[in-house]
Structures are given as structure tokens and as C-alpha cells.
DOKEGU-15777 format. One line per 2 residues: number of its first residue (from 1); their letters; for each residue x, y, z of N, C-alpha, C, O. Coordinates in Angstrom, 2 decimals. Atoms other than C-alpha are relative to their C-alpha. Last residue first. Layout:
BEGIN
NUM	A	X,Y,Z,X,Y,Z,X,Y,Z,X,Y,Z ~ ...
***
This chain:
BEGIN
207	DG	0.77,-1.22,0.14,-5.58,85.42,-15.18,-0.25,0.30,-1.47,-0.89,1.30,-1.80 ~ 1.40,0.30,-0.26,-4.50,81.80,-15.17,-0.88,1.22,-0.16,-2.05,1.11,-0.53
205	EN	0.52,0.68,1.18,-1.23,82.73,-16.84,-1.48,-0.31,0.16,-2.24,-0.26,-0.80 ~ 0.18,-1.00,1.05,-0.58,85.27,-14.09,-0.56,-0.63,-1.27,-1.37,-0.02,-1.97
203	TR	1.15,-0.83,-0.35,-1.16,82.63,-11.43,-0.30,1.02,-1.08,-1.45,1.25,-1.43 ~ 1.19,0.79,0.29,1.19,80.21,-13.17,-1.26,0.79,0.31,-2.26,0.68,-0.40
201	GN	0.14,0.11,1.45,3.93,82.86,-13.21,-1.24,-0.76,-0.39,-1.94,-0.38,-1.33 ~ 0.49,-1.28,0.50,3.38,83.71,-9.56,-0.21,-0.04,-1.50,-1.16,0.55,-2.02
199	QG	1.40,-0.12,-0.38,3.71,80.05,-8.65,-0.61,1.29,-0.51,-1.74,1.31,-0.99 ~ 0.79,0.92,0.82,6.93,79.73,-10.60,-1.48,0.09,0.28,-2.30,0.07,-0.63
197	TS	0.04,-0.56,1.36,8.42,82.83,-9.01,-0.85,-0.86,-0.92,-1.61,-0.35,-1.74 ~ 0.88,-1.16,-0.04,7.50,81.57,-5.55,-0.15,0.63,-1.38,-1.24,1.03,-1.77
195	MA	1.37,0.50,-0.12,9.04,78.18,-6.27,-0.99,1.14,-0.02,-2.04,1.05,-0.66 ~ 0.35,0.61,1.28,12.24,79.81,-7.53,-1.44,-0.52,0.02,-2.17,-0.36,-0.95
193	EE	0.22,-1.08,0.95,12.37,82.08,-4.49,-0.42,-0.55,-1.36,-1.29,0.01,-2.03 ~ 1.27,-0.64,-0.33,11.90,79.12,-2.17,-0.33,1.12,-0.98,-1.48,1.29,-1.37
191	EE	1.06,0.93,0.38,14.67,77.22,-3.95,-1.37,0.60,0.29,-2.29,0.47,-0.52 ~ 0.09,-0.01,1.46,17.01,80.22,-3.75,-1.13,-0.92,-0.47,-1.86,-0.58,-1.41
189	AE	0.59,-1.29,0.39,16.29,80.64,-0.03,-0.18,0.07,-1.51,-1.20,0.56,-2.00 ~ 1.42,0.05,-0.32,16.93,76.94,0.59,-0.71,1.28,-0.43,-1.82,1.23,-0.95
187	KY	0.61,0.93,0.93,20.26,77.14,-1.22,-1.50,-0.08,0.22,-2.28,-0.07,-0.73 ~ 0.08,-0.67,1.30,21.29,80.24,0.70,-0.73,-0.89,-1.02,-1.55,-0.41,-1.80
185	LE	1.04,-1.02,-0.12,20.42,78.48,3.96,-0.17,0.76,-1.32,-1.30,1.04,-1.73 ~ 1.27,0.71,0.01,22.46,75.44,2.92,-1.17,0.98,0.09,-2.19,0.81,-0.57
183	EV	0.24,0.41,1.38,25.40,77.68,2.04,-1.33,-0.73,-0.12,-2.04,-0.58,-1.11 ~ 0.42,-1.20,0.74,25.13,79.27,5.48,-0.30,-0.35,-1.45,-1.28,0.15,-2.01
181	AD	1.34,-0.37,-0.45,25.21,75.88,7.23,-0.52,1.20,-0.79,-1.69,1.22,-1.20 ~ 0.95,1.01,0.49,28.18,74.63,5.20,-1.43,0.38,0.35,-2.34,0.24,-0.47
179	QL	0.12,-0.18,1.45,30.07,77.87,5.84,-1.01,-0.98,-0.59,-1.83,-0.61,-1.42 ~ 0.83,-1.18,0.22,29.37,77.64,9.56,-0.23,0.23,-1.48,-1.34,0.56,-1.90
177	KQ	1.37,0.37,-0.35,30.70,74.09,9.67,-0.96,1.17,-0.25,-2.07,0.98,-0.75 ~ 0.44,0.93,1.04,33.82,75.20,7.79,-1.44,-0.44,0.26,-2.25,-0.50,-0.66
175	LT	0.38,-0.77,1.18,34.18,78.22,10.08,-0.50,-0.90,-1.13,-1.41,-0.52,-1.87 ~ 1.24,-0.72,-0.30,34.14,76.02,13.17,-0.50,0.75,-1.23,-1.69,0.72,-1.54
173	RM	1.08,0.98,-0.07,36.71,73.63,11.71,-1.33,0.67,0.26,-2.35,0.31,-0.34 ~ 0.25,0.51,1.35,38.96,76.51,10.65,-1.16,-1.00,0.01,-2.03,-0.96,-0.85
171	NN	0.78,-1.02,0.70,38.62,78.15,14.06,-0.35,-0.46,-1.41,-1.45,-0.21,-1.90 ~ 1.36,0.10,-0.52,39.79,74.92,15.68,-0.92,1.01,-0.67,-2.08,0.72,-0.96
169	FS	0.56,1.25,0.52,42.84,74.91,13.42,-1.44,-0.17,0.46,-2.31,-0.55,-0.33 ~ 0.33,-0.24,1.41,43.51,78.57,14.20,-0.62,-1.24,-0.63,-1.55,-1.14,-1.43
167	TN	1.23,-0.79,0.01,43.34,77.74,17.91,-0.45,0.29,-1.42,-1.64,0.23,-1.72 ~ 1.09,0.93,-0.29,45.91,74.99,17.40,-1.34,0.73,0.01,-2.35,0.18,-0.43
165	RL	0.15,0.81,1.22,48.19,77.54,15.75,-1.14,-1.01,0.19,-1.94,-1.22,-0.72 ~ 0.82,-0.77,0.92,47.55,79.88,18.67,-0.20,-0.74,-1.32,-1.23,-0.60,-1.98
163	TE	1.36,0.00,-0.54,48.87,77.24,21.05,-0.95,0.74,-0.94,-2.06,0.28,-1.20 ~ 0.54,1.32,0.29,51.92,76.75,18.85,-1.43,-0.12,0.51,-2.28,-0.75,-0.13
161	MW	0.32,0.03,1.42,52.55,80.50,18.95,-0.58,-1.35,-0.41,-1.48,-1.41,-1.25 ~ 1.19,-0.83,0.21,52.32,80.47,22.75,-0.42,-0.02,-1.47,-1.61,-0.12,-1.77
159	TG	1.14,0.79,-0.45,54.78,77.58,22.95,-1.30,0.75,-0.23,-2.31,0.16,-0.61 ~ 0.18,1.08,0.96,57.24,79.57,20.86,-1.20,-0.87,0.35,-1.99,-1.23,-0.52
157	VD	0.66,-0.60,1.16,56.71,82.62,23.06,-0.26,-1.07,-1.06,-1.31,-1.07,-1.70 ~ 1.36,-0.33,-0.43,57.50,80.57,26.16,-0.80,0.62,-1.15,-1.99,0.34,-1.31
155	SL	0.88,1.17,0.07,60.46,78.98,24.37,-1.43,0.31,0.42,-2.37,-0.30,-0.09 ~ 1.19,-0.57,-0.63,62.20,82.26,23.68,-1.09,-1.07,-0.04,-2.09,-0.95,-0.76
153	NE	0.10,0.46,-1.39,65.57,80.63,23.00,-1.13,0.69,0.77,-1.05,0.87,1.98 ~ -0.49,-1.11,-0.83,66.03,82.70,19.81,-0.12,-0.30,1.49,0.00,0.59,2.33
151	EY	-1.39,-0.25,0.40,65.73,79.56,17.68,0.62,1.10,0.85,1.83,1.10,1.08 ~ -0.82,1.06,-0.58,62.59,78.65,19.64,1.48,0.21,-0.34,2.35,-0.03,0.49
149	AV	-0.04,-0.20,-1.45,61.02,82.02,18.83,0.88,-1.05,0.67,1.66,-0.73,1.56 ~ -0.90,-1.13,-0.27,61.94,81.71,15.15,0.14,0.21,1.51,1.24,0.44,2.00
147	EA	-1.37,0.43,0.29,60.35,78.26,14.95,1.00,1.09,0.32,2.05,0.83,0.91 ~ -0.41,0.87,-1.10,57.17,79.48,16.65,1.45,-0.44,-0.18,2.23,-0.45,0.77
145	WN	-0.23,-0.85,-1.16,56.85,82.36,14.19,0.46,-0.82,1.21,1.31,-0.37,1.98 ~ -1.22,-0.79,0.21,57.30,80.02,11.25,0.33,0.85,1.21,1.48,0.93,1.63
143	PY	-1.17,0.89,-0.04,54.75,77.51,12.56,1.31,0.76,-0.17,2.29,0.47,0.52 ~ -0.33,0.41,-1.37,52.35,80.39,13.37,1.14,-1.01,0.07,1.97,-0.91,0.98
141	KE	-0.39,-1.08,-0.90,52.47,81.97,9.91,0.45,-0.50,1.37,1.60,-0.29,1.77 ~ -1.23,-0.75,0.27,52.52,79.05,7.50,0.43,0.91,1.16,1.52,0.76,1.70
139	EF	-0.99,0.72,0.81,49.97,76.23,7.83,1.34,0.73,-0.11,2.38,0.09,-0.26 ~ -0.25,1.35,-0.49,47.79,77.47,10.68,1.15,-0.67,-0.74,1.99,-1.32,-0.11
137	EK	-0.63,-0.11,-1.32,48.05,81.18,9.88,0.38,-1.38,0.52,1.45,-1.56,1.10 ~ -1.36,-0.52,0.20,47.41,80.50,6.19,0.73,0.13,1.33,1.92,-0.17,1.42
135	RE	-0.81,1.08,0.59,44.44,78.29,7.03,1.45,0.45,-0.19,2.38,-0.31,0.06 ~ -0.29,0.94,-1.09,42.99,80.95,9.34,0.89,-1.13,-0.51,1.79,-1.58,0.20
133	HA	-0.94,-0.63,-0.92,43.31,83.54,6.55,0.38,-0.95,1.14,1.55,-1.04,1.51 ~ -1.30,-0.10,0.67,41.69,81.29,3.95,1.05,0.60,0.92,2.19,0.13,0.95
131	LC	-0.59,1.34,0.08,38.86,80.38,6.29,1.39,0.05,-0.61,2.31,-0.60,-0.12 ~ -0.49,0.31,-1.35,38.19,84.04,7.02,0.67,-1.37,0.04,1.70,-1.54,0.68
129	SE	-1.19,-0.82,-0.21,37.95,84.74,3.28,0.61,-0.28,1.38,1.82,-0.41,1.51 ~ -1.07,0.61,0.81,35.54,81.83,2.83,1.30,0.76,0.18,2.37,0.15,0.26
127	IN	-0.42,1.20,-0.73,33.45,83.20,5.71,1.13,-0.70,-0.75,2.09,-1.17,-0.13 ~ -0.77,-0.47,-1.15,33.34,86.60,4.00,0.52,-1.18,0.82,1.66,-1.16,1.30
125	MD	-1.32,-0.38,0.50,32.28,84.93,0.74,0.88,0.50,1.14,2.09,0.25,1.14 ~ -0.70,1.23,0.38,29.41,83.14,2.51,1.40,0.30,-0.53,2.34,-0.46,-0.26
123	TS	-0.48,0.74,-1.18,28.43,86.36,4.28,0.76,-1.27,-0.39,1.78,-1.59,0.23 ~ 1.08,0.75,-0.62,28.23,88.42,1.09,0.58,-0.88,1.11,1.78,-1.14,1.14
121	SA	0.93,0.39,1.05,31.13,90.78,0.48,-1.19,-0.66,0.67,-1.54,-0.31,1.80 ~ 1.20,0.60,-0.56,33.63,92.64,2.63,-0.98,-0.28,-1.13,-1.19,0.56,-2.00
119	ET	1.18,-0.03,0.87,37.15,93.29,1.37,-1.16,-0.72,0.66,-1.03,-1.85,1.12 ~ 1.07,-0.78,-0.59,39.58,93.83,4.25,-1.29,-0.02,-0.82,-2.32,0.47,-0.35
117	EE	0.04,0.14,-1.45,42.43,91.40,3.72,-1.19,0.71,0.63,-1.56,0.40,1.76 ~ 0.41,1.33,-0.42,41.77,90.97,0.01,-0.18,-0.09,1.51,-1.10,-0.75,1.99
115	ED	-1.13,0.65,-0.69,41.94,94.70,-0.70,-0.47,-1.32,0.58,-1.47,-1.37,1.30 ~ -0.03,1.41,0.38,39.31,95.76,-3.25,1.20,-0.71,0.59,1.85,-1.52,-0.09
113	GE	-1.27,0.27,0.66,40.12,99.45,-2.80,0.18,-1.45,-0.38,1.20,-1.82,-0.96 ~ 0.06,-0.59,1.33,36.46,100.20,-2.07,1.28,-0.29,-0.79,1.26,-0.35,-2.02
111	DL	0.81,0.90,0.81,36.65,97.78,0.84,-0.12,0.51,-1.43,-0.20,-0.28,-2.37 ~ -0.90,1.01,0.54,39.46,99.91,2.21,-0.74,-0.99,-0.88,-0.18,-1.54,-1.83
109	FE	-0.78,-0.60,1.08,37.00,102.79,2.60,0.92,-1.03,-0.66,1.03,-1.06,-1.88 ~ 0.95,-0.35,1.06,34.53,100.70,4.56,0.73,0.64,-1.19,0.41,0.36,-2.35
107	MH	0.26,1.17,0.83,37.40,99.15,6.49,-0.96,0.32,-1.13,-0.83,-0.23,-2.23 ~ -1.14,0.18,0.91,38.54,102.56,7.76,-0.26,-1.17,-0.96,0.08,-1.10,-2.14
105	GF	0.05,-1.09,0.97,35.07,103.15,9.18,1.13,-0.09,-1.01,0.93,0.11,-2.20 ~ 1.02,0.37,0.97,35.14,99.73,10.83,-0.13,1.07,-1.09,-0.33,0.75,-2.26
103	AQ	-0.60,1.04,0.85,38.42,100.69,12.49,-0.98,-0.45,-1.07,-0.60,-0.67,-2.22 ~ -0.92,-0.68,0.92,36.80,103.90,13.74,0.67,-1.00,-0.94,0.86,-0.72,-2.12
101	EK	0.80,-0.69,1.01,33.91,101.92,15.18,0.88,0.73,-1.01,0.58,0.76,-2.20 ~ 0.60,1.00,0.88,36.33,99.58,16.94,-0.81,0.66,-1.11,-0.70,0.28,-2.28
99	AS	-1.05,0.45,0.93,38.36,102.47,18.32,-0.54,-1.02,-0.98,-0.16,-1.03,-2.15 ~ -0.22,-1.11,0.93,35.18,103.94,19.83,1.05,-0.38,-1.04,0.88,-0.11,-2.23
97	NS	1.11,0.04,0.96,34.36,100.56,21.35,0.12,1.11,-1.03,-0.21,0.92,-2.20 ~ -0.20,1.18,0.84,37.81,100.46,22.95,-1.10,-0.10,-1.06,-0.82,-0.38,-2.22
95	IG	-1.01,-0.38,0.98,37.35,104.02,24.22,0.28,-1.16,-0.96,0.51,-0.95,-2.15 ~ 0.62,-0.97,0.89,34.13,102.97,25.90,0.96,0.44,-1.09,0.58,0.57,-2.25
93	RL	0.78,0.77,0.98,35.86,99.90,27.26,-0.72,0.93,-0.97,-0.92,0.60,-2.14 ~ -0.94,0.63,0.93,38.45,102.16,28.90,-0.73,-0.81,-1.06,-0.34,-0.82,-2.23
91	VQ	-0.52,-1.05,0.87,35.70,104.30,30.45,0.93,-0.60,-1.05,0.87,-0.24,-2.23 ~ 1.07,-0.43,0.90,33.90,101.23,31.80,0.49,1.06,-0.98,0.16,1.02,-2.17
89	AA	0.19,1.04,1.02,37.12,99.77,33.21,-1.06,0.41,-1.00,-0.92,0.18,-2.20 ~ -1.13,-0.14,0.92,37.85,103.04,35.02,-0.12,-1.01,-1.14,0.16,-0.69,-2.29
87	HT	0.28,-1.17,0.84,34.36,102.88,36.50,1.13,0.24,-1.00,0.88,0.62,-2.14 ~ 1.09,0.24,0.94,34.89,99.34,37.73,-0.23,1.17,-0.95,-0.40,0.98,-2.15
85	LG	0.24,-1.36,0.49,38.27,99.88,39.37,-1.05,-0.07,-1.12,-0.74,0.08,-2.30 ~ 1.21,-0.53,-0.61,38.23,96.62,41.35,-0.35,1.41,-0.45,-1.21,2.05,0.16
83	EV	-0.36,-0.89,-1.10,41.83,95.82,40.53,-1.22,0.61,0.69,-1.09,1.37,1.65 ~ -0.69,0.81,-1.01,40.78,92.82,38.43,0.34,0.84,1.22,0.29,0.35,2.35
81	DA	1.00,0.84,-0.66,38.29,95.01,36.57,0.63,-0.80,1.13,0.07,-0.90,2.22 ~ 0.70,-0.87,-0.94,41.04,97.55,35.84,-1.08,-0.77,0.76,-1.29,-0.54,1.94
79	KQ	-0.91,-0.23,-1.12,43.13,94.79,34.28,-0.67,0.86,1.07,-0.54,0.60,2.26 ~ 0.02,1.24,-0.78,40.16,93.80,32.14,0.92,0.12,1.21,0.61,-0.38,2.29
77	AY	1.27,0.00,-0.73,39.84,97.42,31.02,-0.11,-1.26,0.86,-0.60,-1.20,1.99 ~ -0.17,-0.87,-1.16,43.53,97.45,30.10,-1.27,0.04,0.84,-1.20,0.12,2.07
75	YE	-0.93,0.70,-0.91,42.97,94.46,27.83,0.19,0.82,1.27,0.17,0.27,2.37 ~ 0.79,1.05,-0.62,39.93,96.17,26.27,0.86,-0.79,1.00,0.38,-1.18,2.06
73	YR	0.89,-0.61,-0.99,42.04,99.27,25.69,-0.87,-1.03,0.70,-1.14,-0.91,1.89 ~ -0.79,-0.53,-1.11,44.79,97.26,24.00,-0.90,0.57,1.10,-0.72,0.27,2.28
71	AM	-0.41,1.12,-0.86,42.42,95.22,21.83,0.74,0.50,1.23,0.56,-0.03,2.33 ~ 1.21,0.62,-0.52,40.74,98.34,20.42,0.34,-1.14,0.97,-0.22,-1.22,2.06
69	AM	0.46,-0.83,-1.11,44.09,100.08,20.07,-1.24,-0.59,0.64,-1.38,-0.57,1.87 ~ -0.87,0.26,-1.15,45.42,97.21,17.96,-0.46,0.79,1.22,-0.43,0.28,2.34
67	AK	0.30,1.37,-0.41,42.43,97.45,15.61,0.85,-0.39,1.22,0.36,-1.03,2.14 ~ 1.25,-0.04,-0.76,42.88,101.21,15.55,-0.41,-1.39,0.47,-0.97,-1.54,1.56
65	KA	-0.23,-0.65,-1.29,46.54,100.87,14.58,-1.26,0.03,0.84,-1.21,-0.18,2.05 ~ -0.80,0.88,-0.84,45.84,98.33,11.84,0.20,0.59,1.39,0.12,-0.12,2.40
63	FA	0.84,1.13,-0.39,43.05,100.46,10.37,0.75,-0.93,0.96,0.21,-1.34,1.99 ~ 0.94,-0.50,-1.01,45.22,103.58,10.40,-0.90,-1.12,0.50,-1.20,-1.20,1.69
61	ER	-0.74,-0.20,-1.24,48.00,101.72,8.61,-0.93,0.45,1.12,-0.82,-0.01,2.25 ~ -0.38,1.32,-0.49,45.60,100.44,5.96,0.75,0.11,1.32,0.51,-0.66,2.25
59	LN	1.19,0.62,-0.56,44.06,103.89,5.60,0.31,-1.38,0.56,-0.21,-1.76,1.61 ~ 0.24,-0.66,-1.28,47.51,105.43,5.12,-1.22,-0.61,0.69,-1.22,-0.79,1.91
57	EY	-0.98,0.54,-0.94,48.27,102.86,2.40,-0.19,0.61,1.39,-0.04,-0.07,2.40 ~ 0.39,1.38,-0.26,45.05,103.82,0.62,0.94,-0.65,1.01,0.50,-1.35,1.92
55	TK	1.12,-0.04,-0.95,45.88,107.50,0.99,-0.46,-1.40,0.36,-0.82,-1.67,1.50 ~ -0.60,-0.16,-1.32,49.22,106.83,-0.70,-1.08,0.03,1.08,-0.88,-0.48,2.18
53	TG	-0.32,-1.36,-0.42,47.29,105.57,-3.71,0.68,-0.01,1.37,0.62,-0.99,2.10 ~ -1.27,-0.45,0.55,47.41,102.12,-5.28,0.40,1.40,0.39,1.48,1.87,0.01
51	AL	-1.09,0.97,0.02,43.74,101.35,-4.73,1.25,0.58,-0.65,1.19,1.23,-1.68 ~ -0.74,-0.05,-1.25,41.57,104.40,-4.07,1.23,-0.92,-0.01,2.28,-0.58,0.53
49	PV	-0.15,1.34,-0.57,40.34,104.99,-7.60,0.91,0.04,1.22,1.96,0.67,1.21 ~ -1.32,0.55,0.28,39.65,108.73,-8.04,0.08,-1.39,0.61,-0.27,-1.56,1.78
47	LE	-0.57,0.77,-1.09,35.99,109.70,-8.16,1.33,-0.61,-0.42,1.43,-1.23,-1.48 ~ -0.30,1.38,0.39,35.24,112.38,-10.72,0.68,-0.72,1.16,1.63,-0.21,1.75
45	ED	-1.38,0.24,0.38,33.77,115.50,-9.17,0.21,-1.47,-0.31,-0.49,-2.33,0.23 ~ 0.06,1.07,0.99,30.20,116.77,-9.03,1.41,-0.25,-0.52,1.78,0.24,-1.59
43	HE	-1.35,0.18,0.52,30.48,118.82,-5.86,0.02,-1.21,-0.93,0.25,-2.33,-0.49 ~ -0.48,-1.24,0.60,26.97,120.10,-5.20,1.35,-0.18,-0.67,1.66,0.49,-1.66
41	DD	-1.23,-0.46,-0.63,25.65,116.58,-4.62,0.52,1.24,-0.74,0.62,1.24,-1.97 ~ 0.16,-1.40,-0.36,22.09,116.33,-5.90,1.25,0.57,0.64,1.25,1.70,1.13
39	ED	0.07,-0.81,1.22,22.80,113.10,-7.78,-0.10,1.49,0.30,0.23,2.32,-0.54 ~ 1.18,-0.86,-0.05,23.95,111.44,-4.56,-0.02,0.93,-1.21,0.91,1.71,-1.41
37	DM	0.88,0.41,1.07,26.55,108.83,-5.50,-1.26,0.86,-0.06,-2.07,0.70,-0.97 ~ -0.38,-0.65,1.24,29.13,110.68,-3.42,-0.84,-0.43,-1.19,-0.72,0.15,-2.27
35	TM	0.39,-1.40,0.11,27.44,109.85,-0.14,0.27,0.61,-1.35,-0.48,1.49,-1.78 ~ 1.39,-0.17,-0.34,27.40,106.08,0.26,-0.48,1.42,-0.29,-1.67,1.64,-0.51
33	KS	0.79,0.69,1.02,30.65,105.41,-1.60,-1.49,0.11,0.28,-2.31,-0.15,-0.60 ~ 0.06,-0.73,1.25,32.31,108.11,0.45,-0.88,-0.69,-1.03,-1.56,-0.03,-1.82
31	SM	-1.23,0.01,0.78,31.46,106.45,3.73,-0.21,0.70,-1.33,-1.33,1.02,-1.72 ~ 0.20,0.79,1.22,28.57,107.50,5.93,1.25,0.09,-0.85,1.84,1.16,-0.98
29	PR	0.73,-0.72,1.04,29.88,108.83,9.22,-0.20,-0.90,-1.20,0.48,-1.93,-1.33 ~ -0.59,-0.04,1.33,30.82,106.35,11.91,-0.84,0.84,-0.94,-2.05,0.65,-1.02
27	TF	0.94,0.49,0.99,29.55,107.28,15.35,0.63,0.13,-1.38,1.06,1.21,-1.77 ~ -0.38,-0.39,1.36,32.05,107.59,18.18,-1.00,-0.63,-0.95,-1.25,-1.83,-0.89
25	SP	0.73,0.72,1.04,31.43,107.51,21.90,0.45,0.51,-1.36,0.98,1.62,-1.49 ~ 0.02,-0.62,1.32,33.45,108.42,24.94,-0.77,-0.84,-1.00,-0.89,-2.06,-0.85
23	TS	-0.47,0.97,0.98,32.41,107.11,28.36,-0.06,0.61,-1.39,-1.14,1.02,-1.82 ~ 1.01,0.56,0.87,32.07,110.07,30.68,0.62,-0.96,-1.00,1.75,-0.77,-1.44
21	LS	-0.74,0.52,1.15,34.67,110.58,33.36,-0.98,-0.70,-0.92,-1.19,-1.90,-0.82 ~ -0.31,-1.17,0.83,32.53,112.71,35.69,0.83,-0.40,-1.22,0.94,0.38,-2.17
19	QW	1.08,-0.20,0.96,31.09,109.43,36.95,0.25,1.21,-0.89,-0.34,1.33,-1.97 ~ -0.10,0.99,1.06,34.43,108.62,38.55,-1.04,0.26,-1.08,-0.75,0.15,-2.27
17	KK	-1.21,-0.29,0.76,34.45,111.86,40.52,0.14,-0.96,-1.17,0.47,-0.56,-2.28 ~ 0.29,-1.16,0.83,30.84,111.36,41.60,1.19,0.35,-0.88,1.03,0.73,-2.04
15	VS	0.78,0.49,1.14,31.72,107.87,42.82,-0.30,1.15,-0.95,-0.27,0.97,-2.17 ~ 1.40,0.25,-0.29,34.39,109.43,45.01,-0.70,-0.51,-1.24,-0.18,-0.40,-2.35
13	FR	0.92,-0.57,0.98,38.07,109.05,44.21,-1.43,-0.37,0.36,-1.76,-1.55,0.50 ~ -0.35,-1.38,0.23,40.45,108.55,47.13,-0.96,0.69,-0.97,-1.24,1.88,-0.83
11	RL	0.35,-0.82,-1.18,38.87,105.37,48.44,0.21,1.47,-0.29,-0.54,2.31,0.21 ~ 1.44,0.02,-0.15,38.90,103.73,45.00,-0.45,0.84,1.18,-1.48,1.51,1.11
9	MS	0.56,-0.89,1.00,42.47,104.85,44.49,-1.51,0.06,0.11,-2.11,1.12,-0.03 ~ -0.19,-1.36,-0.50,43.46,103.23,47.76,-0.55,1.02,-0.98,-1.08,2.05,-0.58
7	SG	0.95,-0.24,-1.08,41.93,99.97,46.58,0.11,1.41,0.53,-0.90,2.05,0.81 ~ 1.32,-0.16,0.58,43.82,100.10,43.28,-1.03,0.30,1.07,-1.91,1.14,0.85
5	RT	0.06,-1.33,0.56,47.08,100.71,45.12,-1.37,0.26,-0.62,-1.91,1.36,-0.51 ~ 0.00,-0.97,-1.10,46.48,97.66,47.23,-0.12,1.41,-0.53,-0.89,2.22,-0.01
3	MS	1.34,-0.04,-0.55,45.49,95.53,44.23,-0.09,1.04,1.10,-1.10,1.72,1.24 ~ 0.35,1.07,-0.91,48.79,96.40,42.60,-1.43,0.15,0.46,-2.05,1.19,0.27
1	M	0.66,-0.53,-1.19,49.31,98.61,39.57,-0.47,-1.15,0.87,-1.11,-2.07,0.36
***
């Protein structure tokens, strides 16, 4: 869509018309692991392991599609911004946020399946997982993808993959610094807890 067409659309649609397009919202429900542990649950059924099931594969596909949709809608929203279609951009970003929440919901279930790509743990472990993925992209994925693109005479794509490889390297350095900082905070917290426990023990002995 050109800037000219975007301008004509703005003239054709009144502000009231745009405002009638409400921004969609989505709230994640509590996942199964949060609800099925309730002792008062009427349906006392044995939980089936998620890993290895067809449902697990469906969740992985659904997660990938929603993650892509989130990026797609945000990209379209940026295009709308360029064309001056502010309200359209807001609606598209609303859908993008909705897709993000849905993707997070899928991740909560996938986390139960102990999948390396989606498993969420403590922050230091999550950072370690991110580091591993960035390292794999830097050392294997992007070099291979760039090589294939060059072999197919798609040099612009090859250059793009090399650029992303450099980005992965920068991400690795940032994540390493973050990991060091978080580990230091964990260490300080453990030391403070140990000191507090020791002080409480001495106080009890004095009593």
C-alpha cells in the first residue's frame, strides 16, 4: 500500500470509524499444572504425561505458528505506522500482543513436556539455555543457511544470514555478561541467607 493510498484511507475513515475497531485482548487461563493439583477438583483423573503424545506435537506447532503470527502482526503494524494509519497499527499490535499471550500459554504446557527448546526454569538456567541456542545459531545454523543461499545465487539472503550470525555473537556476549551478573546476585543472596540463618541460630541458643 502506498503512502497516497494510505492518506486517502485516512480521509475516508473517520476517527469514530477507526475507534470502532477495538483492540483485541487475550488473557491466558491457568495451565493444567496449576489447576489439576487442586484437591477439591471434581474430576480426580490420572494425569497423562504430555511428552511423546500427538497433543505435544500439536502444541509445538501451535506455539511456532503463534510466535510467527506475533512477529507478522507487529511487522504489519510498523508498515501501518509508516503509512500514517495509527489506529490500524494499534489494532494490529493488539492482535500481536494477543498472539504473544497465546504463545506463552502454549509454552506453559510444553514446559510440562520437558522440551529443551521451551523448558522454563530459574533465570540463570534460562539464560544458559538462551546461550546454548545463540551459540548453535552462530556456529552451525546461520553459516549453513548462508552457504546454501550463496550456492543458490541468493547473495542478498546470504549476506542477511551472515549479519544475523554476527547478531547471535553479540547476543552471546550480552548473555554471558548477564549470566555472570545473575550468578553473582544468586551468590550474594545465598550468603545473606546463610548469615541470617546463623544469626537466628545464635539468637535461639541465647534464649
